[in-house]
N, C-alpha and C positions, 0 to 999 in steps of 0.2 A: 504494500500500500504506500502510495506517495505521501511524503511528509507534508502536512498542512502548512501553507504559507502564512507568515505573520502579516496581519492586516494593519494598514496604515491609512489614515485620512489625510489627504493633502488639500490645503486651502488653495483652490484653483481659481485665480483671479481672471485668467484669460491672457495674462502677460507671459513673456518668454521665461521669466525667472521661475514661476511656479510650475510652468509646463516642463522645463528641464528638470526641476526637482522631482516631479512625479516620474519622469522618464528614467532618471538615475535609480530611483527606488525600485522601479519595475525590473531594471537590469540587475539590481542586487538581489532579486528574488522575492520582493514583497508583493503582497496583494494590495493594490492601491485603489482607493475610492476617492474621487474628486468631489469637492463641495465648494460651490460658489456662494458666498454670503451676500445677501441683499441687505445693505445697511440702512438705506433710505427708501421711502416709497417711490414708485415710478414717477409720481407728480413732482418729486424733488430731484431725483437723480436723472430722470428724463433720458435724452439721447446724448448727454455729455460724456466725454471720454472719462470713464470712471471704472474703478475695480468693481463697483457694485451697480453700475448703470447697465442699460440694455446692451450696449456694445460689448461690455465685459462679459456678460452672460453668454452672448452668442459666440464670442471668441472661445470662452471656456468650454462650451458645448462642442465646438468644432475640434479643439485639441483633444478633448476627452475621447471623441470618436477616433482620432488618429492614434491615440494611445491604447484604445480598446479597453477602457475602464468604465466602470459605473460612474455616473455623474448626477449629482443632486444640486438643485438651487434651493438654498435655505433662507427663509425670512427671519432675520434676527433684529428687525427694526426696533422692537420694544427694548431689548437688552442694550442695543447700541445707544438709543435715546437716553435711557436711564443712567447707564454707567459711563458714557463718554460725552454725549452732547450736554446733558443736564449738568454734569459735574464741571464741564468746561465753562458753561455759562455762569455757574456760581462763582468761578474764579474771576471771570471778566467783571462780574458785577461788584467785586470788592477790590478792583484795581489791579488784579494779577493777570499774568499771561499764561494760560494753561498749555500743556503739551498733549493734545488729544491722541497722538499716535501711540504714546506710552500707555495711555488708558485703554486704547483699542487693542493693543497687543496682549495686555494682561487679561482683560475682561472678555474680549470677543475672540480674537484669533487663537489664543491659547486657553481661554476660559470656556466660552460658549461652545467653541468647536471641539474642545476636549469632552464636554458633556455629550455632544453628538457622537463622538468617536466611541465613547463607552456604550452608547445605545446600540451601535452597529457592530460591537465586538472588536473594535480596533484598539491596539495597544499604544499607539503613538499618533501624534499630530505632526505633520510636516509642512513647512512653508518654504518659500524661495528667498528667505532672508540671507543676507551676506554676513553671517556670523557662524560661529562654530559651537557645537555641543560636544564636549569630550571630557574624559575623566581627569581629575587632578592626581597628585602624587598619592593621595589616600584612596583613590578609586571612586570618589564621588563625582557624579556628573555635574559639570560646571559650564558656565557660559564664557566664551572667549571671543576676542575680536576675529573678524574675518580676515583671510589672507590679503584680500584687496582692500587696502587702507582707504582708498578713495570711495569705496562703497560700504565699508563696515557699518553695520546697523545695530551693534551691541548697545549703543547709547539708548536706543528706543526700546530695548528688551530688558533693561536692568530690573524692572519691576516684576518680572515673572517670578512665581513662587518656585521653591526648590522642587516641588512635585511636578510643576509644569515643565521645568527644565529636564527633569528625569524622564519625561514622556514626550519630549520634543525631538524632532529630527530637522536638521538644516543642511541638506546635501550640497548647497552651493558655497558653503563657508570656505572651502579650499580653492575656489576658482575666482578669476577676475571676470568682470562684466563682458569684455571683448571675447574672452574664451567661451563664456556661456553662449553668446550669440553664434559663434562658430560651431559649437557643438549642436545647437538647435538647428542651424542651417544644414549641417551634415546629416541630421536625422530627418530633415524635410518637414519641419513643423511650420504651419502656416503663419505663425506669429513670430518667427525668428527675428524679424526686424521691426516689430511693433514698438512704438514709442512707449517709454516707461510710464507706468500708472501710479508710481509711488506718491502718496500723500494727496492725490487728486480728490479723494473723498472729502477733503477739507478745503479744496480750492473752489471758491464760489465767487460769483460776480456781485455787482451792486453793493459796494461797501465792504467786501471781504467777509471772512469767516465770523468775526465778532458781530457785525451787523446782521448777518444771516441768522446768528444765534438769537439776537435780540428779537428779530421778527418772528422767529420760530416759537419762542417761549412767550412772546407778547408782554415782556416785562421791560421796564426802563431801568437803566443803571443811573448812578448819581450824576446829575448835571452840576456844573460849577463854573469856576473862572480859571483862566490861564494867567499865571503870574510869573514875573521874572525873579531872579535870585534876591532882589531887594524888596520883594513883595508888591511891586507895582502891577496893577491889573493890565493885562495885555488884550484880553478879550474873554468871550464866554464859549462854553461848549455844552453839548446836550447829552453827554454820557461818557463816563470814565472808561467804558469798555473799548472806546476807540483809540486808546493810548497804551503804549508800552514803553518801558525804560529804554533810553537810547534812541527812540524813534526820531527820525528827522523829517520824513515826508508826511504831508497831510496833517500837520499840526494846526494850521489855521491862522498863523500869525507870520508876518514878515518883519524881520529885525535887521535886514541889510547884510547879514552874514549867517553862516550855518547855525541853526538852533536845534536843541535836542530836548527831549523829555527827561527831566532829572528825577522827578518823584511824583507819585500819585497818592493823594490822601482820600481814602475811600469814605471817610466819615463826612468830610466837608465838600468833597468834589474838587478841591483845589489841585491843579496840575502845574507843577513848577517847570518852567522852560529856562534853559541855560544856553549861553553861547560858549561856555567854558567846557570843552570836551574832556579836559582832565578831571573835571568834577565827577565824571561818570565811572571813574576807575576805583576799584576796591580790591583788597586782598583777603577779606574775611567774609564769611557767610554762615548762615544757619540753615539746616535742613530738617524737615519734619517727615513723618511717615517713612522712616528709614527702612529699606529692604536690604537685608544683609545676607550675603551668600558665603562669606569667608568663615574662618574658624569662629567659634563662639567668643564674644567679647563682653566684658563687664563694663558698666558705666564708669567713665573715667579713663578707660583704655585709650592709648594713643596709637594710631595706625599711620605709618608712613606709606604714601600712595601717590598716584597721579590722578588728577581730577579734570573732568570736562564739565563746564557749565552751559555749553551749547553743543549742538551736533557737529557743526563744521568748525571745530576748534582743536588746536594742538593741545594735548594733555599737559597740565601744569603740575609740577611737583608740589606736594601739599602734606600737611599734617592734619589728620582727622581725629578729633577728640570725641569719643562716643559718649552720648548723654543718656539720661533715663527717658523712658517713654518713646522709644523709636525716634530719637533726635541725635543730631551731631553738630559740632562746631568745626569749621574747616578754615585753616589758615593756608593761603596759597603763597608759594615762593615768589611769584610775581603778580602784580595787580592785573585784573582783567576788566574789560570794558562792559558796562551795563549788565551786571549780574542781576538777573530779573526774577522777582518773586513769582512763583507759579511754575517756573521752568524747572528743569531737573539738573542736579549735580550728580554725576556718576563717577565712582571711584574704581580705579584699576591698579593692579600690580603687574606691570608689563602688559601682556595680552589678556590677562585674566580679569574678569569683572568681579570686584569685591562686593559691590552693592551700590546703592544710591538713594536719593530722596528728593523731595520737592523743596525748592528754595523758599524760605520764609521772608 
């Protein structure tokens, strides 16, 4: 009797990355089931190029046919709205700048999809992320940077739980994007040269993602005034959700030279505008809701590491002091521009993800 294949659910977006991830797993002997997640209703995703729009579904269906695998389209709109969109709006409404991709990975792509995998008897969930899942020196499955540093997505995956990491597969972690396209072309996949769909779930017109969120939830964020460093009123605004630290474009005032958002007061609605770019630099930050993957640490422990406070940022050497209640204080070796509340600080030791949290 032939040995039963191990079953894996692949998040199949319709893009080349998830397609090749599924293909590699098939070649490795897995039984693969493709699932395309519909995150927004058709009236919102429409025909736009999106991992969850109609174009993405049709592309995913086409490549599933080429791969010869079962394919499902799953509606997880309610979970996406509650865990990603609503949470993001709550951050905007208090003057912070959320990172919805981090929330989506934890709650949807490796949360909701893992629940689906359990229902169909699959042991793992796989995606086309450019990061690696591999054991550390103790044999524990850990999250590592992808080989292609220009595409590494571990920053957006730090919030996965240890259980999610243990049941995740990321077959593309050892490849570069150009290599992936070549491999897909060699296999004859219809989407080998399709444009990337990363993050387009949150790319909307008419005021951008923050305004889309306000309209969706029908709530107003705090209006107020724009002031300079000396407290002089420069103008008014109709909602703090339209601003983020370090923002230069779309501020609504002209000062004759480059101006930036320096701070946002969620209680009063005051937004401070500065022309002193140096005022936006800092070398200290606090994080909340710390997700820790390294060895167990006690409050007060000091951890030498490298930290990223933005996705496209060179890691900076730092000292993290672990606090009580899933908090940490971080001192960076060099100051960074516009460390932004609501965004994420992710800690590394070399290629290994130690953990991370949300900037306070």
